[in-house]
N, CA, C, O and the ligand as a Tripos MOL2 file, in Angstrom:
@<TRIPOS>MOLECULE
protein
  229   227    58     0     0
PROTEIN
NO_CHARGES

@<TRIPOS>ATOM
      1 N         -47.4270  131.1890  -34.9830 N.3       1 MET1
      2 CA        -48.3880  130.4830  -34.1540 C.3       1 MET1
      3 C         -48.7380  131.3220  -32.9290 C.2       1 MET1
      4 O         -47.9760  132.1840  -32.4920 O.2       1 MET1
      5 N         -49.9070  131.0350  -32.4030 N.am      2 LYS2
      6 CA        -50.3650  131.7080  -31.1960 C.3       2 LYS2
      7 C         -50.3320  130.7120  -30.0400 C.2       2 LYS2
      8 O         -50.5550  129.5140  -30.2150 O.2       2 LYS2
      9 N         -50.0500  131.2430  -28.8620 N.am      3 GLN3
     10 CA        -49.9890  130.3670  -27.6970 C.3       3 GLN3
     11 C         -50.7050  131.0300  -26.5220 C.2       3 GLN3
     12 O         -50.6260  132.2410  -26.3110 O.2       3 GLN3
     13 N         -51.4000  130.1920  -25.7740 N.am      4 PHE4
     14 CA        -52.1030  130.6790  -24.5790 C.3       4 PHE4
     15 C         -51.8840  129.6790  -23.4540 C.2       4 PHE4
     16 O         -52.0430  128.4730  -23.6390 O.2       4 PHE4
     17 N         -51.5220  130.1890  -22.2960 N.am      5 ALA5
     18 CA        -51.3940  129.3600  -21.0970 C.3       5 ALA5
     19 C         -52.6020  129.6420  -20.2140 C.2       5 ALA5
     20 O         -52.8040  130.7670  -19.7570 O.2       5 ALA5
     21 N         -53.4000  128.6080  -19.9800 N.am      6 CYS6
     22 CA        -54.6030  128.7910  -19.1550 C.3       6 CYS6
     23 C         -54.2220  129.3250  -17.7680 C.2       6 CYS6
     24 O         -55.0020  130.0440  -17.1420 O.2       6 CYS6
     25 N         -53.0250  128.9730  -17.2930 N.am      7 GLY7
     26 CA        -52.5730  129.4290  -15.9870 C.3       7 GLY7
     27 C         -52.4610  130.9430  -15.8660 C.2       7 GLY7
     28 O         -52.4200  131.4710  -14.7550 O.2       7 GLY7
     29 N         -52.4110  131.6550  -17.0080 N.am      8 ASP8
     30 CA        -52.3860  133.1160  -16.9540 C.3       8 ASP8
     31 C         -53.7330  133.6740  -16.5020 C.2       8 ASP8
     32 O         -53.8110  134.8040  -16.0210 O.2       8 ASP8
     33 N         -54.7910  132.8820  -16.6580 N.am      9 VAL9
     34 CA        -56.1400  133.3170  -16.2850 C.3       9 VAL9
     35 C         -56.6510  132.5330  -15.0790 C.2       9 VAL9
     36 O         -57.2950  133.0850  -14.1860 O.2       9 VAL9
     37 N         -56.3490  131.2280  -15.0730 N.am     10 VAL10
     38 CA        -56.7360  130.3490  -13.9620 C.3      10 VAL10
     39 C         -55.4390  129.8030  -13.3590 C.2      10 VAL10
     40 O         -54.8830  128.8240  -13.8570 O.2      10 VAL10
     41 N         -54.9620  130.4400  -12.2860 N.am     11 PRO11
     42 CA        -53.6140  130.1460  -11.7860 C.3      11 PRO11
     43 C         -53.3460  128.6670  -11.4760 C.2      11 PRO11
     44 O         -52.1930  128.2380  -11.5180 O.2      11 PRO11
     45 N         -54.3680  127.8910  -11.1710 N.am     12 SER12
     46 CA        -54.1260  126.4970  -10.7980 C.3      12 SER12
     47 C         -54.0560  125.5680  -12.0010 C.2      12 SER12
     48 O         -53.8100  124.3720  -11.8400 O.2      12 SER12
     49 N         -54.2660  126.0910  -13.1950 N.am     13 CYS13
     50 CA        -54.3530  125.2450  -14.3920 C.3      13 CYS13
     51 C         -53.0350  125.2720  -15.1580 C.2      13 CYS13
     52 O         -52.4720  126.3420  -15.3940 O.2      13 CYS13
     53 N         -52.5460  124.1000  -15.5460 N.am     14 GLY14
     54 CA        -51.2810  124.0200  -16.2660 C.3      14 GLY14
     55 C         -51.4270  123.7980  -17.7580 C.2      14 GLY14
     56 O         -50.4350  123.5650  -18.4490 O.2      14 GLY14
     57 N         -52.6510  123.8660  -18.2670 N.am     15 ARG15
     58 CA        -52.9090  123.5800  -19.6710 C.3      15 ARG15
     59 C         -52.4170  124.7210  -20.5660 C.2      15 ARG15
     60 O         -52.5880  125.8960  -20.2400 O.2      15 ARG15
     61 N         -51.8110  124.3620  -21.6840 N.am     16 THR16
     62 CA        -51.4320  125.3770  -22.6630 C.3      16 THR16
     63 C         -52.0190  125.0120  -24.0170 C.2      16 THR16
     64 O         -52.2870  123.8420  -24.2900 O.2      16 THR16
     65 N         -52.2160  126.0070  -24.8560 N.am     17 PHE17
     66 CA        -52.8120  125.8240  -26.1790 C.3      17 PHE17
     67 C         -51.9250  126.5050  -27.2130 C.2      17 PHE17
     68 O         -51.3990  127.5930  -26.9800 O.2      17 PHE17
     69 N         -51.7690  125.8580  -28.3440 N.am     18 THR18
     70 CA        -51.0510  126.4560  -29.4570 C.3      18 THR18
     71 C         -51.8970  126.2560  -30.7140 C.2      18 THR18
     72 O         -52.3680  125.1490  -30.9750 O.2      18 THR18
     73 N         -52.0900  127.3170  -31.4910 N.am     19 ALA19
     74 CA        -52.9130  127.2380  -32.6920 C.3      19 ALA19
     75 C         -52.4890  128.3490  -33.6440 C.2      19 ALA19
     76 O         -51.8160  129.2970  -33.2390 O.2      19 ALA19
     77 N         -52.8860  128.2310  -34.9170 N.am     20 PRO20
     78 CA        -52.4630  129.2490  -35.9020 C.3      20 PRO20
     79 C         -53.0800  130.6250  -35.6700 C.2      20 PRO20
     80 O         -52.4760  131.6340  -36.0340 O.2      20 PRO20
     81 N         -54.2640  130.6870  -35.0750 N.am     21 ALA21
     82 CA        -54.9610  131.9770  -34.9620 C.3      21 ALA21
     83 C         -55.6390  132.1040  -33.6060 C.2      21 ALA21
     84 O         -55.9440  131.1120  -32.9440 O.2      21 ALA21
     85 N         -55.8670  133.3640  -33.2080 N.am     22 ASP22
     86 CA        -56.5360  133.6440  -31.9360 C.3      22 ASP22
     87 C         -57.8720  132.8920  -31.8260 C.2      22 ASP22
     88 O         -58.1940  132.3250  -30.7820 O.2      22 ASP22
     89 N         -58.6410  132.8990  -32.9270 N.am     23 ASP23
     90 CA        -59.9640  132.2830  -32.8650 C.3      23 ASP23
     91 C         -59.8740  130.7810  -32.6170 C.2      23 ASP23
     92 O         -60.7360  130.2040  -31.9550 O.2      23 ASP23
     93 N         -58.8250  130.1480  -33.1520 N.am     24 ASP24
     94 CA        -58.6450  128.7080  -32.9110 C.3      24 ASP24
     95 C         -58.3300  128.4570  -31.4360 C.2      24 ASP24
     96 O         -58.7950  127.4830  -30.8450 O.2      24 ASP24
     97 N         -57.5350  129.3490  -30.8570 N.am     25 ILE25
     98 CA        -57.2320  129.2480  -29.4290 C.3      25 ILE25
     99 C         -58.5220  129.3810  -28.6260 C.2      25 ILE25
    100 O         -58.7780  128.5970  -27.7110 O.2      25 ILE25
    101 N         -59.3340  130.3830  -28.9770 N.am     26 LEU26
    102 CA        -60.5640  130.6310  -28.2260 C.3      26 LEU26
    103 C         -61.5250  129.4450  -28.3230 C.2      26 LEU26
    104 O         -62.2050  129.1120  -27.3520 O.2      26 LEU26
    105 N         -61.5780  128.8170  -29.4840 N.am     27 THR27
    106 CA        -62.4340  127.6310  -29.6400 C.3      27 THR27
    107 C         -61.9480  126.5100  -28.7270 C.2      27 THR27
    108 O         -62.7430  125.8700  -28.0390 O.2      27 THR27
    109 N         -60.6480  126.2810  -28.7280 N.am     28 ALA28
    110 CA        -60.0860  125.2150  -27.8950 C.3      28 ALA28
    111 C         -60.2670  125.5380  -26.4130 C.2      28 ALA28
    112 O         -60.5670  124.6550  -25.6090 O.2      28 ALA28
    113 N         -60.0840  126.8020  -26.0600 N.am     29 VAL29
    114 CA        -60.2280  127.2080  -24.6600 C.3      29 VAL29
    115 C         -61.6790  127.0520  -24.2040 C.2      29 VAL29
    116 O         -61.9360  126.6630  -23.0640 O.2      29 VAL29
    117 N         -62.6250  127.3560  -25.0920 N.am     30 ALA30
    118 CA        -64.0430  127.2130  -24.7280 C.3      30 ALA30
    119 C         -64.3470  125.7550  -24.3830 C.2      30 ALA30
    120 O         -65.0480  125.4810  -23.4080 O.2      30 ALA30
    121 N         -63.8190  124.8150  -25.1820 N.am     31 GLY31
    122 CA        -64.0250  123.4010  -24.8900 C.3      31 GLY31
    123 C         -63.3630  122.9850  -23.5970 C.2      31 GLY31
    124 O         -63.9330  122.2340  -22.8060 O.2      31 GLY31
    125 N         -62.1650  123.4740  -23.3880 N.am     32 HIS32
    126 CA        -61.4190  123.1780  -22.1560 C.3      32 HIS32
    127 C         -62.1340  123.7550  -20.9370 C.2      32 HIS32
    128 O         -62.2170  123.1010  -19.8980 O.2      32 HIS32
    129 N         -62.6460  124.9700  -21.0600 N.am     33 ALA33
    130 CA        -63.3430  125.6180  -19.9460 C.3      33 ALA33
    131 C         -64.5960  124.8230  -19.5750 C.2      33 ALA33
    132 O         -64.9340  124.6830  -18.4000 O.2      33 ALA33
    133 N         -65.2710  124.3080  -20.5940 N.am     34 ARG34
    134 CA        -66.4940  123.5400  -20.3590 C.3      34 ARG34
    135 C         -66.1580  122.2040  -19.6910 C.2      34 ARG34
    136 O         -66.7940  121.8110  -18.7130 O.2      34 ARG34
    137 N         -65.1600  121.5190  -20.2260 N.am     35 GLU35
    138 CA        -64.8790  120.1590  -19.7620 C.3      35 GLU35
    139 C         -64.0740  120.1320  -18.4620 C.2      35 GLU35
    140 O         -64.2970  119.2730  -17.6090 O.2      35 GLU35
    141 N         -63.1510  121.0610  -18.3160 N.am     36 ASP36
    142 CA        -62.2270  120.9930  -17.1810 C.3      36 ASP36
    143 C         -62.5000  122.0380  -16.1030 C.2      36 ASP36
    144 O         -62.0870  121.8670  -14.9560 O.2      36 ASP36
    145 N         -63.1940  123.1220  -16.4640 N.am     37 HIS37
    146 CA        -63.4720  124.1520  -15.4650 C.3      37 HIS37
    147 C         -64.9590  124.2920  -15.1680 C.2      37 HIS37
    148 O         -65.3560  125.1390  -14.3670 O.2      37 HIS37
    149 N         -65.7890  123.4630  -15.8100 N.am     38 GLY38
    150 CA        -67.2160  123.4680  -15.5080 C.3      38 GLY38
    151 C         -67.9510  124.7150  -15.9580 C.2      38 GLY38
    152 O         -69.0190  125.0270  -15.4310 O.2      38 GLY38
    153 N         -67.3850  125.4480  -16.9430 N.am     39 LEU39
    154 CA        -68.0400  126.6540  -17.4560 C.3      39 LEU39
    155 C         -68.8300  126.2940  -18.7090 C.2      39 LEU39
    156 O         -68.2400  125.9740  -19.7400 O.2      39 LEU39
    157 N         -70.1450  126.3410  -18.6300 N.am     40 ALA40
    158 CA        -70.9720  126.0220  -19.7950 C.3      40 ALA40
    159 C         -70.7390  127.0430  -20.9070 C.2      40 ALA40
    160 O         -70.7390  126.7050  -22.0900 O.2      40 ALA40
    161 N         -70.5400  128.2870  -20.5030 N.am     41 GLU41
    162 CA        -70.2360  129.3470  -21.4670 C.3      41 GLU41
    163 C         -69.0630  130.1500  -20.9440 C.2      41 GLU41
    164 O         -68.9100  130.3280  -19.7360 O.2      41 GLU41
    165 N         -68.2360  130.6360  -21.8560 N.am     42 VAL42
    166 CA        -67.1330  131.4930  -21.4480 C.3      42 VAL42
    167 C         -67.6430  132.9290  -21.4180 C.2      42 VAL42
    168 O         -68.0430  133.4530  -22.4580 O.2      42 VAL42
    169 N         -67.6390  133.5810  -20.2550 N.am     43 PRO43
    170 CA        -68.1330  134.9670  -20.1830 C.3      43 PRO43
    171 C         -67.2860  135.9070  -21.0380 C.2      43 PRO43
    172 O         -66.0930  135.6750  -21.2370 O.2      43 PRO43
    173 N         -67.9120  136.9680  -21.5400 N.am     44 ALA44
    174 CA        -67.2100  137.9120  -22.4110 C.3      44 ALA44
    175 C         -65.9520  138.4640  -21.7480 C.2      44 ALA44
    176 O         -64.9270  138.6470  -22.4050 O.2      44 ALA44
    177 N         -66.0310  138.7250  -20.4630 N.am     45 GLY45
    178 CA        -64.8750  139.2620  -19.7550 C.3      45 GLY45
    179 C         -63.7060  138.2960  -19.7460 C.2      45 GLY45
    180 O         -62.5450  138.7030  -19.7870 O.2      45 GLY45
    181 N         -64.0270  137.0060  -19.6900 N.am     46 LEU46
    182 CA        -62.9760  135.9880  -19.7070 C.3      46 LEU46
    183 C         -62.3590  135.8740  -21.1010 C.2      46 LEU46
    184 O         -61.1550  135.6660  -21.2470 O.2      46 LEU46
    185 N         -63.2060  136.0160  -22.1220 N.am     47 VAL47
    186 CA        -62.6920  136.0150  -23.4950 C.3      47 VAL47
    187 C         -61.6690  137.1330  -23.6640 C.2      47 VAL47
    188 O         -60.6150  136.9360  -24.2690 O.2      47 VAL47
    189 N         -61.9900  138.3120  -23.1230 N.am     48 ASP48
    190 CA        -61.0620  139.4430  -23.2070 C.3      48 ASP48
    191 C         -59.7400  139.1170  -22.5040 C.2      48 ASP48
    192 O         -58.6620  139.4490  -22.9950 O.2      48 ASP48
    193 N         -59.8500  138.4550  -21.3340 N.am     49 GLN49
    194 CA        -58.6350  138.0840  -20.6000 C.3      49 GLN49
    195 C         -57.7990  137.0900  -21.3950 C.2      49 GLN49
    196 O         -56.5720  137.1820  -21.4420 O.2      49 GLN49
    197 N         -58.4940  136.1310  -22.0230 N.am     50 VAL50
    198 CA        -57.7730  135.1360  -22.8300 C.3      50 VAL50
    199 C         -57.0860  135.8120  -24.0010 C.2      50 VAL50
    200 O         -55.9120  135.5590  -24.2700 O.2      50 VAL50
    201 N         -57.8310  136.6860  -24.7120 N.am     51 ARG51
    202 CA        -57.2440  137.3900  -25.8640 C.3      51 ARG51
    203 C         -56.0130  138.1950  -25.4440 C.2      51 ARG51
    204 O         -55.0090  138.2310  -26.1540 O.2      51 ARG51
    205 N         -56.1070  138.8340  -24.2890 N.am     52 ALA52
    206 CA        -54.9970  139.6580  -23.8130 C.3      52 ALA52
    207 C         -53.7730  138.8160  -23.4570 C.2      52 ALA52
    208 O         -52.6420  139.2990  -23.5010 O.2      52 ALA52
    209 N         -54.0130  137.5480  -23.1030 N.am     53 ALA53
    210 CA        -52.9210  136.6860  -22.6460 C.3      53 ALA53
    211 C         -52.3310  135.8550  -23.7750 C.2      53 ALA53
    212 O         -51.3230  135.1770  -23.5760 O.2      53 ALA53
    213 N         -52.9410  135.8940  -24.9580 N.am     54 ILE54
    214 CA        -52.4110  135.1190  -26.0890 C.3      54 ILE54
    215 C         -51.0980  135.7510  -26.5620 C.2      54 ILE54
    216 O         -50.9990  136.9620  -26.7580 O.2      54 ILE54
    217 N         -50.1000  134.8880  -26.7360 N.am     55 ARG55
    218 CA        -48.7920  135.3440  -27.1920 C.3      55 ARG55
    219 C         -48.5310  134.8160  -28.5990 C.2      55 ARG55
    220 O         -49.0030  133.7390  -28.9630 O.2      55 ARG55
    221 N         -47.7940  135.5610  -29.3660 N.am     56 THR56
    222 CA        -47.3640  135.0930  -30.6720 C.3      56 THR56
    223 C         -46.0250  134.3770  -30.5020 C.2      56 THR56
    224 O         -45.0800  134.9200  -29.9300 O.2      56 THR56
    225 N         -45.9660  133.1500  -31.0100 N.am     57 VAL57
    226 CA        -44.7380  132.3620  -30.8570 C.3      57 VAL57
    227 C         -44.2220  131.9290  -32.2150 C.2      57 VAL57
    228 O         -43.1960  131.2540  -32.2990 O.2      57 VAL57
    229 ZN        -57.5930  125.6090  -17.6640 Zn       58 ZN58
@<TRIPOS>BOND
     1     1     2 1
     2     2     3 1
     3     3     4 2
     4     3     5 am
     5     5     6 1
     6     6     7 1
     7     7     8 2
     8     7     9 am
     9     9    10 1
    10    10    11 1
    11    11    12 2
    12    11    13 am
    13    13    14 1
    14    14    15 1
    15    15    16 2
    16    15    17 am
    17    17    18 1
    18    18    19 1
    19    19    20 2
    20    19    21 am
    21    21    22 1
    22    22    23 1
    23    23    24 2
    24    23    25 am
    25    25    26 1
    26    26    27 1
    27    27    28 2
    28    27    29 am
    29    29    30 1
    30    30    31 1
    31    31    32 2
    32    31    33 am
    33    33    34 1
    34    34    35 1
    35    35    36 2
    36    35    37 am
    37    37    38 1
    38    38    39 1
    39    39    40 2
    40    39    41 am
    41    41    42 1
    42    42    43 1
    43    43    44 2
    44    43    45 am
    45    45    46 1
    46    46    47 1
    47    47    48 2
    48    47    49 am
    49    49    50 1
    50    50    51 1
    51    51    52 2
    52    51    53 am
    53    53    54 1
    54    54    55 1
    55    55    56 2
    56    55    57 am
    57    57    58 1
    58    58    59 1
    59    59    60 2
    60    59    61 am
    61    61    62 1
    62    62    63 1
    63    63    64 2
    64    63    65 am
    65    65    66 1
    66    66    67 1
    67    67    68 2
    68    67    69 am
    69    69    70 1
    70    70    71 1
    71    71    72 2
    72    71    73 am
    73    73    74 1
    74    74    75 1
    75    75    76 2
    76    75    77 am
    77    77    78 1
    78    78    79 1
    79    79    80 2
    80    79    81 am
    81    81    82 1
    82    82    83 1
    83    83    84 2
    84    83    85 am
    85    85    86 1
    86    86    87 1
    87    87    88 2
    88    87    89 am
    89    89    90 1
    90    90    91 1
    91    91    92 2
    92    91    93 am
    93    93    94 1
    94    94    95 1
    95    95    96 2
    96    95    97 am
    97    97    98 1
    98    98    99 1
    99    99   100 2
   100    99   101 am
   101   101   102 1
   102   102   103 1
   103   103   104 2
   104   103   105 am
   105   105   106 1
   106   106   107 1
   107   107   108 2
   108   107   109 am
   109   109   110 1
   110   110   111 1
   111   111   112 2
   112   111   113 am
   113   113   114 1
   114   114   115 1
   115   115   116 2
   116   115   117 am
   117   117   118 1
   118   118   119 1
   119   119   120 2
   120   119   121 am
   121   121   122 1
   122   122   123 1
   123   123   124 2
   124   123   125 am
   125   125   126 1
   126   126   127 1
   127   127   128 2
   128   127   129 am
   129   129   130 1
   130   130   131 1
   131   131   132 2
   132   131   133 am
   133   133   134 1
   134   134   135 1
   135   135   136 2
   136   135   137 am
   137   137   138 1
   138   138   139 1
   139   139   140 2
   140   139   141 am
   141   141   142 1
   142   142   143 1
   143   143   144 2
   144   143   145 am
   145   145   146 1
   146   146   147 1
   147   147   148 2
   148   147   149 am
   149   149   150 1
   150   150   151 1
   151   151   152 2
   152   151   153 am
   153   153   154 1
   154   154   155 1
   155   155   156 2
   156   155   157 am
   157   157   158 1
   158   158   159 1
   159   159   160 2
   160   159   161 am
   161   161   162 1
   162   162   163 1
   163   163   164 2
   164   163   165 am
   165   165   166 1
   166   166   167 1
   167   167   168 2
   168   167   169 am
   169   169   170 1
   170   170   171 1
   171   171   172 2
   172   171   173 am
   173   173   174 1
   174   174   175 1
   175   175   176 2
   176   175   177 am
   177   177   178 1
   178   178   179 1
   179   179   180 2
   180   179   181 am
   181   181   182 1
   182   182   183 1
   183   183   184 2
   184   183   185 am
   185   185   186 1
   186   186   187 1
   187   187   188 2
   188   187   189 am
   189   189   190 1
   190   190   191 1
   191   191   192 2
   192   191   193 am
   193   193   194 1
   194   194   195 1
   195   195   196 2
   196   195   197 am
   197   197   198 1
   198   198   199 1
   199   199   200 2
   200   199   201 am
   201   201   202 1
   202   202   203 1
   203   203   204 2
   204   203   205 am
   205   205   206 1
   206   206   207 1
   207   207   208 2
   208   207   209 am
   209   209   210 1
   210   210   211 1
   211   211   212 2
   212   211   213 am
   213   213   214 1
   214   214   215 1
   215   215   216 2
   216   215   217 am
   217   217   218 1
   218   218   219 1
   219   219   220 2
   220   219   221 am
   221   221   222 1
   222   222   223 1
   223   223   224 2
   224   223   225 am
   225   225   226 1
   226   226   227 1
   227   227   228 2
@<TRIPOS>SUBSTRUCTURE
     1 MET1         2 RESIDUE 1 A MET
     2 LYS2         6 RESIDUE 1 A LYS
     3 GLN3        10 RESIDUE 1 A GLN
     4 PHE4        14 RESIDUE 1 A PHE
     5 ALA5        18 RESIDUE 1 A ALA
     6 CYS6        22 RESIDUE 1 A CYS
     7 GLY7        26 RESIDUE 1 A GLY
     8 ASP8        30 RESIDUE 1 A ASP
     9 VAL9        34 RESIDUE 1 A VAL
    10 VAL10       38 RESIDUE 1 A VAL
    11 PRO11       42 RESIDUE 1 A PRO
    12 SER12       46 RESIDUE 1 A SER
    13 CYS13       50 RESIDUE 1 A CYS
    14 GLY14       54 RESIDUE 1 A GLY
    15 ARG15       58 RESIDUE 1 A ARG
    16 THR16       62 RESIDUE 1 A THR
    17 PHE17       66 RESIDUE 1 A PHE
    18 THR18       70 RESIDUE 1 A THR
    19 ALA19       74 RESIDUE 1 A ALA
    20 PRO20       78 RESIDUE 1 A PRO
    21 ALA21       82 RESIDUE 1 A ALA
    22 ASP22       86 RESIDUE 1 A ASP
    23 ASP23       90 RESIDUE 1 A ASP
    24 ASP24       94 RESIDUE 1 A ASP
    25 ILE25       98 RESIDUE 1 A ILE
    26 LEU26      102 RESIDUE 1 A LEU
    27 THR27      106 RESIDUE 1 A THR
    28 ALA28      110 RESIDUE 1 A ALA
    29 VAL29      114 RESIDUE 1 A VAL
    30 ALA30      118 RESIDUE 1 A ALA
    31 GLY31      122 RESIDUE 1 A GLY
    32 HIS32      126 RESIDUE 1 A HIS
    33 ALA33      130 RESIDUE 1 A ALA
    34 ARG34      134 RESIDUE 1 A ARG
    35 GLU35      138 RESIDUE 1 A GLU
    36 ASP36      142 RESIDUE 1 A ASP
    37 HIS37      146 RESIDUE 1 A HIS
    38 GLY38      150 RESIDUE 1 A GLY
    39 LEU39      154 RESIDUE 1 A LEU
    40 ALA40      158 RESIDUE 1 A ALA
    41 GLU41      162 RESIDUE 1 A GLU
    42 VAL42      166 RESIDUE 1 A VAL
    43 PRO43      170 RESIDUE 1 A PRO
    44 ALA44      174 RESIDUE 1 A ALA
    45 GLY45      178 RESIDUE 1 A GLY
    46 LEU46      182 RESIDUE 1 A LEU
    47 VAL47      186 RESIDUE 1 A VAL
    48 ASP48      190 RESIDUE 1 A ASP
    49 GLN49      194 RESIDUE 1 A GLN
    50 VAL50      198 RESIDUE 1 A VAL
    51 ARG51      202 RESIDUE 1 A ARG
    52 ALA52      206 RESIDUE 1 A ALA
    53 ALA53      210 RESIDUE 1 A ALA
    54 ILE54      214 RESIDUE 1 A ILE
    55 ARG55      218 RESIDUE 1 A ARG
    56 THR56      222 RESIDUE 1 A THR
    57 VAL57      226 RESIDUE 1 A VAL
    58 ZN58       229 GROUP 0 **** ****
């Protein structure tokens, strides 16, 4: 499984995500970013940061 802690990118956020694949994490993070961080779109640079912070668990 893959795991991502939003706090690794947005220090004030305590949300974590677990999914079978990186792309599933990115899909979930995009929804979270839109609903909880007010980002209509996730910028490419942020996607790179998220990918870099995803851990295999
Ligand atoms: Zn967050």
